[in-house]
VEXNURO-606224 format. One record per residue: y, z, x of N, C-alpha, C in turn. Coordinates in steps of 0.001 Angstrom, whole numbers, plus 500000, padded with zeros to 6 digits. Each point is the difference from the previous one (the first is absolute). Example, Ala and Ser with C-alpha at 12.3 -4.5 7.8 and 13.67 -1.06 7.14 Angstrom:
BEGIN
494310507800513190501190500000499110501200500000500900501050499280499650501190500060500820501090500730499230
END
This chain:
BEGIN
110132417859806267500557499904498654500738501281499628499464501141500479500668501264499700501413499975500546500175499331501160501335499911500587500972499320499049499560498894499402500870499277499066500472500929498900499048500652499385500332500686498770500647501365500247499690500633501149500753501197500328501444499631500287500180498840500613501351499496500274500720499677498686499270499358499099500588499656498712500420501262499242499119500979499970500298501188499213501191500750500583500050500101501330501072500784500613501348499328499901500020498677499977501271499286499978500315499429498638499008499434499328500297499212498811500104500821498723499245501104499890500103500772498769501396500603499860500536500473501129501401500430500039500728498978500867500141498800499464500325498827500820501300500131500738500999500451499325501317499951500612500673501379499990499228501042500140500537501349499969501073500172501067501165500471499575501158500243500865500398498772500791499806498812499424500364498769500698501139499332499272501104499803500685501112499261499414499735498524500129500206499251498930499630498590500063500787499198498991500003498694500213500550499056499044498948498939499792499637499723498774498865499100499832500386498555500255498943499179500177500183498613500393500779499191498974500079500490498803500606499232498929501366500551499608500671500653500959501373500455499807500146501079498924498995500867499896500147501147499111500910501034500661500462500960499206500812501067500557499125500896500879500569500615501043499216500878500861499354501139499216498804500359500435499270501111499387499766501028501092500400501232499784499960500992501062498588500442500339499114500061499032498630500405500286499085499598498857498713499843500367498979499697499008498902501059500096499436500382498897498745500731500008499320499797498660498761500426499923499194499741498814500606500622498746500750501079500171500540500694498835501164499253499354500711499181500798501186499353499446499845498493499819499147499374500785499915498536499972499668499493498606499090500672499322499512499487498722500549500773498800501164500627500216500687500634498874501275499257499629500324498968500760501216499223499748499708498543500342500184499094499065499636498605500198500800499361501135501238500450500200500809499427501063499549500470501377499512501221500086499442500475501265498686499269500286499223499757498965498767499220500169500321498607500526501060499418499485500414498670500462500396500038501475500685501050500403500376500133501407498767500185500884499047500781499521498725500182500707499298498642500167499996499211498935499426498659500070500719499164501052501328500171500100500748499251500996499504500260501405499618501237500288499440500288501319498621499393500169499271499790498924498724499287500095500233498546500393501058499394499470500375498664500474500281500039501503500763501005500415500349500127501416498761500075500882498951500638499497498800500224500813499015498833499957500337498923499345499089498847499961499822499375501380500949500232500884499886499455501356499531501004501018499670501224499562499523501012500931500561501362499680499289501025500391500391501365499670500953500561501053501148499350500146501032500453500920501340499893499290501028500525500631501334499884499411500493498560500014499364499164500784500327498577500017498776499205499572499383500446498905498762499377499564500183498847499044501212499463499944500289498916499064499234498740500398499522499280499010499412498683500280501050499093500618499522499014500766500934498989500464500013499828501489501155499556500499500144499693501407499722501230500855499361499767501128499720501038500980500284499434501389500171500903500956500219499522501363498797499206500496498801500494499744498770499293500359499380499459498713499930498698499881499496499378498782498488499812500069499356500018498834498566499734499964499709498558500413500991499105499892499810498613500446499743499926501493500420501033500762499721500016501435498562500415500285499253500328498951498562500185500110499246498753499584500716498873499896499404498708499682500433498989501060499763498735499736500406498941500930501465499616499845500738500637499084501344499529499695501071500500500953500003501288500300501079500559500807499453500951501058500884500340500955499660500895501107500900501219499972499398501180499939500732501257500160500201500214501493501241499917500463500224500047501445499952501425500558500188500997499173500099501363500502498666500738499987499134499705499044498736500721499873498854499040499659499808498944500771498932499045499640498609500620500048499806501008500855498689500625500112499605500813498791500976500287499109499681500777498806499187499213498977499998498683500121499221499171499072498581499871500567499257501110499860498708500106500670498979498978499563500121499479498784499049498986499541500160498700500783501138499806500664500204498814500844499632500262501456499647501254500301499649500393501365498542500425500125499310500069498871498629500485500019499916501504500117501106500716499746500024501452500206500090500794498703500150499327498870500098500723498729498681500697499705500076501284499720498799500766499675500389501172499130499011500736499532500293501174499190500678501091500821499925499900501334500694500941500878501390499506500387500225498693499934501279499407500386500471499033498913500734500521499034500524499152498931501308499338500401500684500564500997501178499375500599501045499629498950500322498723499830501025499571499048499730500556498604498736500025499618499651500411498646500091501515499800500211500753501083500228501433499898501479500340500089500830498986500233501434500209500157500659499990498619500256501182499467500526500094498639501386499376499915500797500110501054501336499429499975500013498494499943499011499351500619499969498546500038499045499414498973498877500660499762498951499428499138499553500992498941500951500760499456499640500998499007499347499426498761500350498751499651499412499378498813498537499641500220499518500118501253498601499748500316499254501282500367500687501121500023499466501242500531499244500777498927498717500200500219499099500611499013500556501307499452500365500932500884500468501311499536501302499895499227500915499155500452501275499845499300499800499415498615499085499039499905499706499392498705499468501057499034499052500805500468499419501000499110500984501120499667500898500292500908501039500978499689500843499530498823500364498728499998500815499485498902499183499826498720498721499693500127499145499955498805499978501371499329499942501058500798500046501356499433501323500216499276501091499555500585501307500148499358500023499322498635499494498765499964500026499229498763499038500588498976498846500455500462499067500634499072500609501247499363500841500712500751500710501139499411500859499550498820500674498877500177500841499487498916499147499611498797498967499218500241499185499504498891499285501124499272499698501088500714499330501129499357500946500817499136501302499880500254500962500876499330501037499288499146500132498697500150501122499298499385500010500136498472498838499997499376499974500063498537500473501346499458500028501001500874500414501333499563501443500338500367500692499065500623501394500249500358500841499976498725500817501021499762500823500022498776500969498824499962500178499419498838500944498895499817500848500262498768501208499459500045500925500131498869500541498627499654499640499478498854500528498723499550499227498815500528500242498855499393499284498774500318500180499558501447501216500090500579500153499562501391499094500760500967499864501302499818499142500763500896498520499709499750499655499731498772498614499607499703499684498676500688500944499079499960499819498710500672499908500185501511500830500894500540499960500275501439498672500615500399499475500859499175498703500616500265498910498939500139499996499037499088499015498919500058500227499128501227501260499740500312500321499192501178499504500665501279500244501307500118499551500722501194498491499889500145499296500098498884498544499846500045499619498619500544500670498950499503499709498654500488500307499841501477501110500559500452500352499916501414498984500730500868499536501150499518499001500763500749498695499212500116499595499358498923498796499155500074500199498875501019501188499405500026500269498935500968499879500513501432500625501122500294499960500523501365498569500336500397499236500611499077498608500337500327499176498738500219500238498969499196499290498733500198500329499409501366501260500095500378500386499485501319499277500754501112499974501330499915499381500799501055498489499728500081499346499944498850498561499702500027499744498550500414500925499112499659499872498625500469500041499912501515500839500835500628500055500031501455498706500519500598499426501019499382498696500477500464498975498881499897499946499334498855499013498937499777500135498894501034501214499519500246500188498826500857499955500315501494499981501296500339499991500368501415498781500815500418499452500765499062498846500847500311498769499642499190500171499336498846498878499725499118499931501023498882498797500465499701499807500946498911500777501286500211500623500498498943500886501157500095499321501264499490500562501131500355499683501263499329500899500041498772499434499793498844500795499844498780500135501332499272501227500313499691500263501146499141501214499689499145499927500360498741501131499778499109500632501314499557499602501104500669500558501309499672500407500702501295500999500882499933500412500708501214498873500883500524499865500032501323499063500934500598500575501408499932499111500975499941500409501385499838499610500821501226500746501082500233499643500917501068498601500563499749499212500047501054498657500540499877498963499005499540500417498772499716499046498996499540499046499620501126498749499780499673498991499613500991500069498496500208500505499613501144500171498581500277498803499387500732499029500851500356498858499480500748499032499217499119500232500003498699499157499209499104500644498667499641501214499806500449500717498772499656499569498856500911499740498856499410499553498830500760500883498798499678499828498944500775500737498769499769499346499186498888500821499368499205499501499104498950499734498623500582499326499170499252499747498643500449501283499171499927499959498854500626501150499094499942500269499573498561498942499749499227500163499598498604500634501114499178499543501217500195500585501124499271501468500200500367500308499795501257501391500144500445500870498921499384499509498771499987500745498915499364500208500285498518498958500442499327500126500304498565501084501056499766500056500975500872500991501066499858501416499453500199500190499168501017501326499422500264500443499132498831499111499164499502500337499121498880500354500816498767499231501058499739500288500853498835501369500659500124500348500448501204501314500604500202501116498972499838499788498789500485500992498939499803500199499723498515498905499919499271500095499737498562500695501162499275499719501217500422500658501160499390501492499996500314500346499584501207501418499892500359500693498977499114499373498854499826500581498949499166500194500496498563499026500717499488500073500504498627501143500985499810500253500832500998500969501076499857501405499642500460500136498960500804501325499660500513500786499208498965501320500182499972500829499250499045500220498570500444500545499207499128500259498596500309501044499863501095500984500888500014501013499985501055500164501400500543500405500095501249500069501291500674501061499903501074500540501140500395501042499970501013499446499458501317500830499247500692499566499327501220499506501010501027498862499691500593499404500879500995498772500709499494499933500197498668498790500571499418499022498891499655498740500330500031498973498996499720500067499573498539499929498704499767499970499465498646498602499465499692499843499451498822498687499473499614499535498910500962500913499133500378499632498892500880499554500501501369500586501104500476499584500567501287498544500444499936499634500665498897498612500423499843499076498793499897500446498962499320499191498787499870499860499289501343501065499983500798499943499367501320499078500769500938500057501328499929499081500821500788498560499692499615499737499908498727498652499689499517499532498650500534500864498996499950499633498668500483499720500016501496500806500745500762499814500070501458498644500610500353499660501094499338498729500665500289498821499137499553500128499347498859498914499129499531499798498818500938501060499474500586499856498916500975499197500481501201500341501173500520499239500558501123498524500113499638499731500461498776498621500260499592499214498731499678500683498865499921499305498733499789499667499305501317500451500537501098499979499301501284498683500164500747499754499157501007498701499997500693499579501344500580500930500773500573499638501242500675499172500917499123500394500157498746499352500978499119499001499352499047499705498742500241499022499289499174498865499459500868499427500922500765498860499656500850500373499584501399501292499986500322500414499555501331499672500977501101500008501288499688499731501029501007499314501168499317498843500401500521499235501113499434499796499793498489499315498929499680499889499547498613499348501027499078499144500872500536499296500957499144500676501370499978501087500145500748500705501279500072501035500063498881499748500809499006500861500008498815501374500613500252500209500607501166501331500495500344500949498869500367499445498916500524500854498924500504499618498630499442499108499961499028499592498714499452499570500168498541500218498948499228499541499992498612498548499543499947499212500698499220498584499640499871499635499638498570500981500014499119499783499570498621501070498988499633499766499256498932500949498974499608499982498845500988500903499050499812500050498829500869501390499849500595500049499310501109501289499745500619500868499119499107499385499045499323500763499141499089500678500824498905499305501002499492500608500870498991501213500726500576499905500397501255501118500722500608501174499059500293499709498755500409501090499024500161500691499754498655499220499903498944500581499762498667500868501182499565499569501211500327500801501176499651501337499991500731499988499611501277501252499911500761500898498908499433499411498873499676500765498895499392500670500452498704499221500633499149500528500392498689501076501085500120499838500899500982500996501054500197501333499418500445499940498961500817501242499333500418500594499172498864499139499332499247500479499090498948500765500753498912499575501223499677500688500738498942501438500322500418500237500169501285501373500201500485500763498687499931499357498917500414500631498683499967500385499601498576499227500465499037500271499663498595501156500804499411500558500924500787501146500770499529499655501185499137498751500410499999499565501094499145500745501301500315500333500208501265500625501252500405501437499821500478500590498887499635501373499742500410500122498598500577501226499547500115500247498641500488500331500041501489499143499385500777500203499916501448499924498540500419500691499688501061499990498629500513500317500024501480499667498919500667500372499853501397501508499823500102500598500629500973501428499844500240500226498690500736500902499184499468500225498679500580499310498941499181500258498769500333499437498896499237498531499774500343499228499606498988498610499591500227499840498504499746501132499287499945499946498542499926499491499449501321499536498762499985499589499358501244501165500006500982499768500337501262501086500003500979500462498579500290501165499847500610500475498654500345498985499265500862499876498719499762499058499193500777500353500023501484501274500036500293500469500111501375500837501265500115499482500988500703500680501282500125501072499925501084501195500455499675501068500095500995500013501424500570500728500189501069500119501346500564500627500950498993500946499497499223500625500835498970498989500392498929499113499074499630498946500306499025499084501092500537499572499840501236499095500975500612500646501372500018501270500061500385500701501274500062500113500641498621500253499210498971500131500541498643498682500604499527498891499284500220498690500538499623499673501248500823500337499963501289499722501140500877500752501236499545501272499837499658500803501136499562499514500546498664499566499111499117499465500438498714498779500890500208499110499579500902498799500790500290500368501315500682500850499947501006500392501199500738500633501041499079500775499549499047500734500924499138499112500746499003498768499533499812499052500769499182499821501387500603500022500074501318499742501248500708501294500697500434501112499362499710501284500580500372500817500406498769499354500057498845500741500305498783500343501485499912501152500262499421500487501358499775500488500062498559500115501178499476500455500119498621498943499498499033500444499255498996499074499496498976499013499019500611498735500145499644498970499140500559500028498615499368499508499033500763499932498639499475498790499843499086499898498816499405498988499753498970498587499907500555499850499938501322498671499919500615499415501376500267500856500994500150499556501333500394499407500735498805498739500351500119499316500764498958500190501496500236499817500425501235500230501401500334500199500140501503500888500900500356500273500248501401500561501394500201500472500230501213500539501303500382501446499817500436500874500809499421501427499916500295500373500971501115500990499611500788500448500826501119501514500154499956500494500944499217501445500238499988500440500686501282501281499888500322500511500667501203499926501512499862500112500508498773499852501424499754498594500271499505499505501182500255498648500333499565499041500009501174498736500305499724499031500216501066499231498780500429500162498862499345499214498819500317500591499271501205499183499751501000500504499452501254499387498641500277500859499016500212499584498671500438500912499620501162499417499821501174500780499644501187499503498684500580499728499051499128499398498745500432500791499339501119501329500026499939500783499303501015499800500581501398499992501305500103499802500564501333498539499916500419499076500078499049498586499913500342499619498622500525500501498937499352499527498649500299501009499142500756501266500395500003501044499155500555499913499836501502500605498929500537499967499744501447500671501112500800499472500244501186500539501071500838501433499747500436500433498736500027501375499691500364501014500469498980499509500550498899500852500626498989499774501519499976499397500529501057499640501420500082498967500357498933499114499050499683498901500247499068498698500117500779498909500258499276498751500389500646498972498872500098500273498864499375499222498789500236498524500041499684499589500735498982498570500177499748499447498941499051498667499833500016499258499115499092500395498531500213499714499507501203500350498622500359498972499012499464500417498961499266499054498962499572499291499375501209498730499701499832499204499438501088500099498475500022499671499408501126500084498543500122499059499275499036498737500417499849499155499318499003500589500057498597500645501119499655500639500100498686501157499023499888500785499869501051501133499067500009499517498577499739498875499656500558499498498625499880499399499700498633499775501030499197499483499759498655501066499454499049501253500226500305501071499498499138500059498476500086500054499360498839500012498545499939501358499443500420500069498682500058501276499334500156500702499979498638501272499686500021500778500039498757499525498986498969499321498945500445499492499004499056498590500315499524499469501163500401498683500406499536498850499539500872500283499290501052498934499597500931499700501150500950498797500048500552499666501092500922500857499940501261500316501158500538500676500048501285498982499720501100500353499142500931499134499671501130500754500338501280499453500928500765500665500411501230499922498921501074498821499474500203499742499125501149500673498638499815500975499716500836500662498686499995499658499239501281498800500298500505499532499321501206500017500872501231500346501274499837500063500904501141499030501170499871499112499935499015499029501060499810500496501082499057499153500985499779500286501051499034500832501139500576500235499982501304500736501091500618501442499639500320500271498732500217501317499585500496500629498965499077501327500080499896500772499009499270501373499931500666500456498801500322501285499839500668500831498960499266501297500037500263500903499011499417501278499943500832500406498820500355501292499833500634501072499935498922501233500131500412501107499914499047499993498649499300499698498933500762499970498657499412498862499872498996498845500568500315498867499936499077500307500770498709500648501154500118500343500774498817501019499278499133500923499285500646500989499245499231499328498884499219498985499388500605499298498901499339498975500501498989499401501155500281498953500550499132500098501517499996500820500578499117500182501462499967498703500769499753498989499337499446498746500686499700499200500337501255500461499564501149499347500466501233500222501497500195501053500504499400500191501443499962499030500556498955499059500865500399498971500449499042500551500819498847501247500425500091500578500812498937500945499196499111499993498706500185500879499130499204499228499377498851500624499937498812499458499312498831498673500602499532499885501324500140498819500683499464500262500357498533498958500397499305500146500319498578500970501168499816500694500080498845501059500984499830499588501453500195498802500369499591499616501409500125499957500459501453499793499068500906500037500340501418501352500600500376501063499390499513501349500451500341500404501260499233499273500316498933500243501236499287499162501158500502499127499733500984499033501005500446500118500344501469500310499014500839499868500146501451501348499813500688500240500827501024501104499776500934499409499509501309500382498812500402499494499343501201501173499724500930499727499527501186501082499692500938500898498913499406501269500344499825500966499074499432500266500209498532499266500916499360500215500252498575501303500755499798500812499625498995501229500739499722499687501373499424500829500995500374499835501332499446501362500659499942500075501295500121501231500739499793500995499834501152501237500411499727500971500140501081499528501097500942500194499795501283499540500954501001500887501249500040499415501130500412500839501171500259500935499718501167501018500805500137501064499711500973499492499887501429498991500795500372499524499961501380499075498823500273499701499204498959499126498836500185500681498694499651501180500063499397500654498795499504500268498986501100500341500476501184500327499080501092498791499188500441498804500518499761498784499312500431499470499048498931500574500075498793499527499149498913501158499668499068500841499082500385501145499659499141499612499263498728498753499521499906499580499186498854499167500782498989499703501261500278499198500842499100498652499360499681499325499582501054498667499421499865499013500796500848498804500149499485498985500789500680499673499378501352499926500845501003499666499558501359498692500660500430498896499506499481498693500520500394499397499195501136500770499063500529499628499237501186500989500268501118499918499180501055500829500193501184500767498713500308501085500140500740500883498876500296499896499639501485499857498699500254499755499518501349501010498933500390500222499912501302500778498897500547499132498753500052500610498812500110499209498763500038498972499954501124500256500712501103499055499981501117498837500967499795499958500667498855498891500896499700500218501438500401501147500322500543500291501389500350500543500742498776499660501267499908500422500809498861501507500213500022500642499763498865501425500283499864500207501393499422499369500277498846500111501315499376498853500197499019499534501233499901498954500313499033500593500128498603499273499502499020500450500137498625500195501464499638501033500274499245500351501382499700498978500675499085499157499212499326498984500558499106498609499986500619499948499886501333498716500037500701499798501367500631498825500192500557499701501264500681500599500051501397500686498942500371500743499991501252501509500000499735500369500125498711501403499961499618500753501252500419501294499981499745500878501064500474500114501174499040499447499876498798500114501070499005498609500444499552499680501234500251498751500619499530498807499063500168499767499600501230498956499004500277498625500443499517499765501304499956498682500504499574499706499727498536501032499658499236499809499673498589499946498499499750499951499205501058499980498553499824498655499487499538500018498832499372498755499366499570499058499818501180498725500155499726499000499785501037499387498613499938500297499255498950499358498686499887500944498897499550501301500274499942500968498928499791500578499880498612499591500873499059500467499887498619500363501372499442500835499968498948500327501197499233499766499712498522499774501076499238499815499892498556501357500103499309500377498967499284501267499979499250499821500553498586498889499677499393499720500425498639500133501510499885500545500478498915500239501406499662501306500548500581500609499283500943501266500486500554501172499524499135501166500532500290501205499709499231501107499583500961500509498775499911501054499562500927501268500836499912500201500684498876501226500783499816499868501431500512498829500384500479499779501361500477499951500026501519500799500859500605499955500213501444498960501088500258498814499555500374498877500922500101500206501120500997500808499763501006500266501025501002500569501273499374500729499827498890500707501141499414499608500314498551499539498992499241499874500176498558498590499705499498499625500654498899498733499762499335500092498732499154498834499450499690499930498869499076500004500484498560500539499185499117499978500311498564499295498911499201499429499004500671499288498957499268498651500524499504499572499453498864498789500450499315498736499567500730499015500888500028498647499595500390499306499502498736499591498733499998499368499392498831498487500151500131499420500845499180498555500249500064499220499001499154500475499692498802499337499022499141501023498963499573499663498736500151500905498935499564499195498852499401500699499160499283499339498970499208499258498988500870500493499742501204499304499058500878498580500466500281499813501310500166498655500512500233499112499751498785500538500211498816499224499774498781499521498555499936500902499060500299499631498585499989498911499705501022500083500608501175499008499724501039498673500690499715500025501136499310498741500601499532499317499054499020500772499513499049499453499062499019499490498743500695500773499470500947499611498779500702498682500193500738499882501099500739498776500217500778498793500184499088500152500780498944498877500234499099499550498702499338500950499176499577499643498723499370499306499068500990500503499963501202499392499125501016498582500458500308499789501303500087498652500498500284499052499765498835500509500018498781499157499706498838499639498528499941500903499158500491499726498575500079499956499316498644499508498783499982499881499241498761501348499760499359500079500238498698501245499774499266501104500967500415499626501105500654501001500964500464500749499509501241499365499115500753500548499604501302501422499428499895500262498998499145501366499470499920501004501012499467499544500926499147500908501029499500500460500906501143499078500311500890500347500805501159500971499282500919499799498716500207500898499231500865501378499872499368500046499904498675501304499980499320500793501271500299499345501149499926500685501265500296500419500061501456499117499534500864500313499933501429501236499146500247500089498885499303501118499083500209501336500570499537499979500882499030501245500662499605500578500783501173499133500715500708500448500783501150500478499078501117499288498914500224500402499054501050501331499327499659500153499570498773501241499325499614501192500933500135499820501267499613501091500955500167500370500144501479499022499835500872500237500110501441500506498696500605500182498959499172500497498732500506498934499085500553498757500230499617498880499198500490499402499163498879499444498844500352499425499118498980498669500522499480499549499420498895498759500417499350498774499750500868499009500847499809498626499663500399499410499133498892498996499228500347499401499045499063499152500724498957500478500050498762499273500709498945498757499250499534499852498771500408498834499225499560498801500166500929500174500739501090498884500147500930498838500736499336498802499654500402498805500723499566499388500762501176500703500004501115499521500647501226500387501485499952499077500821499577500286501428499847500305500650501342499293499609501047500231500583501323501407499695500493500470498802499749501356499629500394501026500804499204499779500110498706500919500770499160500013501470500408498842500518500396499929501382500484500858500159501253499935499041500874500828500033501208501485499976499638500358499216499010501401499908499567500516501350499504499233500641499120500504501234499402500021501132501021499055500006500908500007501038501026501193499833500944500314498780500339501165499757500844501283500387499274500043499708498707501205500324499228500208501502499920498941500748499805500126501457499998500480500502501359499492499419501046500359500426501358501504499855500235500550498863499591501409499722500251500895500708498988499681499899498733500852500578498958500111501517500144498901500642500386499984501462500093500052500491501447500507499204500887499974500345501419500623501384500241499245500853500707500428501334500431500164500994498863499704499608498763500104500926498870498789500932499896498975499758500801498813500844499995498788499358499382500162498870499335498879499365499306498912499513500960500393499582501198499015499451500930498995501052500438500383501268500012499046501068500311498837499968499012500292499777498738498951499926498984499325498634499997500780498934500212499451498649499911498991499717501109500319500340501228499077499682501096498713500810499884500067501120499298498811500805499787499209499477498800500661499782498877499248499591498805499428498598500154500681499137500782499469498658500275499007500014501160499962501104500751499147500141501176500341498958501063501282499725500155500455499026500994500474500654501291500042501328500051500549500693501167499370499560501323498665499837500090499437499600501294500520498653500505500453499149499091500447498658500394501484499933500340500766501012499604501453499902500179500573501059500929499262501062500258500514501033500906499817499525501436501083499891500728499965499542501384501116500662500789499954499860501312501017500594500859501381499458499664500999500816500237501389499582499803500579499611501349500592498820500057500626499503501233501481499761499751500750499945501082501448499852499900500410498531499978500906499674499097500664498707500017501241500139500873500035499258501087501137500054500909500850498744499825501249500227499682500928498898499757501011499942501134500153498799500555501032499748501004501029499038499407501232500434499976501091499135499564500878499700501211500104498705500352500743499592501185501445499675499632500879500208500958501422499776499737500318498531499757499100499094500365500223498569499747499433499544498658499510500962499184499495499667498675498508499788499917499302500078501118498543499869499988499353501321499551498753499888499510499258501190499550498561499952500488499427501200500095498556500120500232499484501164499157498905499767499272499318501039499225498579500101500529499599501166500419498690500130500658499325501305499601498730499884499602499172501177499796499461500425501356500310501230500384499596500505501307498744500849499846498877499460500432498737500720499870499897501168500967500929500080500937500044501144500909500861501132499445500697499717498906500813501022499339499330500325498674499174501026500013499192500364498837500405501402499557500944500096499087500467501327499581498998500792499177498987499340499455499002500747499220498658499305500079498983500768500372498624499511500022499331500413498704499487499023499271499432500258498691498633499334499852499169500607499179498732499367499609499508500681498736499097499331499297499348500584498830498563500270500419499781501218500499498744500310500659498860500276499039500314500404498780498937500356499061500493499860498576499112499561499140500363499869498587500122501353499294499615501080500666500219501315499388501489500253499801500846499292500749501437500220499898500601499410498725499177499364499203500490499572498689500354501202499122499470501169500358500267501205499225500499501097500924500903500836499493500480501144500753498977501127499850499624500660501085499030501094499864500653501280499491499194500847499398500443501348499720500020500769501314500943500889500164500136500703501272498794500892500272499746500262501291498899500882500387500194501390499391501219500486500016500284501315499436499656500031498519500318498927499312499695499916498569498494500040499770499270499256500799498548499947499836499342501323500378500533500673501026499419501283500402500164501047498906501107499952499280500265500992498966499306499653498687499607498733499851499338499584498765498863499039500348498932500519500575498922499123500484499312499212498899500220500397498725499365499241498922500691498661499758501199499837500528500687498716499854499328498960500891499874498789499496499392498930500782501098499294500788499775499865501318500956499305500857499916498496499758501077499294500298499976498545499867499063499381501022499395498871499674498973499417500871500542499681501392499176500278501009500340499670501376500643501120500771500415501070499308500695501101500682499094501229500114
END
């Protein structure tokens, strides 16, 4: 613990001394910060706050929240990190207080990193301790002073929320630590105390924030959405007796789970009621056409994809996110990080085959792989495809599939000049091309046997499309599309899940909210008249999985639902053969296993405190199992 706070004092008290910077919210550059000047000018305080926003994703120069080369979704069943799969130690049985691996990587997982979180908490506590004494002139500066206070409460709530949802009970402090302070008496609070603190900070943020605010800064609805997200986690099985039921660091021992579900429901409902602003799903929520055409599917797919590709003014669904202008210090390189190697991109975070199969058909029926050839193989002749295009497993799937995944044959960008001759149609080639006699004609340009940067090719047959921008050439340019951290669809699904778990008269209300999200995605309603709570639970969990694919939610969902042991499995390659006569073969190759995974212990539901941290502060209680 001494390490944390000595680090905080040395860096955070004089946070930006002699550091040239531009804040995340497009403030003017500030040449230096120190304690003597930060709180003598309200505009300098605002710039200091801007760097606190920057540090929400980690205590680095690229600590912005949002897209990263290695996504937290690759620590779940959703995607595969092709470059550093061994860093996800909880999937290898190697995560320990001595080996935090991915969770110690500030550049990739700074928003989960204990020391980085506490460093930024110190920064924000500096603001909250001094903001009331900053000189102001006139009503506008008085209003700005109050706004800064609300924003600081929001950032602190976010940071403590991350501690709660990843480590459990936090070391709570609402004042800056001082040089010479004795940290050996500081202990972790209970999970309940930590939740109470986060909720209080969210409420304080809501009280102090104005009704409208410049885009990029947290508004009232952002604080309310954060509150709802944390309350949903705290209502879930993991922390309600599911694991170490008597350990107050990781479980609630007072109150009832029903009370916590009701709190999550009510926190979402107040946003839905428009209390903090008017938000809505982008696109129509009317019933989709009874018979979906390819044009219909494409329109719904593009509507969904564009939520994550928006630039400039945000749409009506976005509650709060992170902007990435071409100028300034905020870096988003989603296209080069995730794009196919045949475009000179790095091909990371490949969707897994089990995830692909979770996407429904366009009419809302479940996708069924086996057409009489088993779960590993699927074939189709040109004549069969002409008679029944659905023999192609990527045909007539639900719209969000096409807004999320790049598969063999999916349209994408124009090729760079050195690849154009190999792909005149600008379609992803994650499979291989064969002659009718079964001999190889040419390897797909987006495979690991392709002619361009083969080492960056997909290892399992898919690429992640979501978060990329078709107008950005990732080889040369940064992305400018917004990272959406809180959006209205999440609020609806929080409300839906809480209502379904409460059951009774709440059940149909939850399904109604669920159906809004489905209808926007071009899918038909679930039956609101059902009384089968287990079935409805399955519906809402599947909807969260698809709607929030790769956004990071599954890291929390598989833990709070305690489903990780049932869904974590080895990753295998989907091998696609496209024959020159129009025939196809799709095959899961069990001999091609790019990642071996298992959920070896339920202790991995929580990230451990590092060994170094525990050695320096032995009074801190380690998380169970470590």
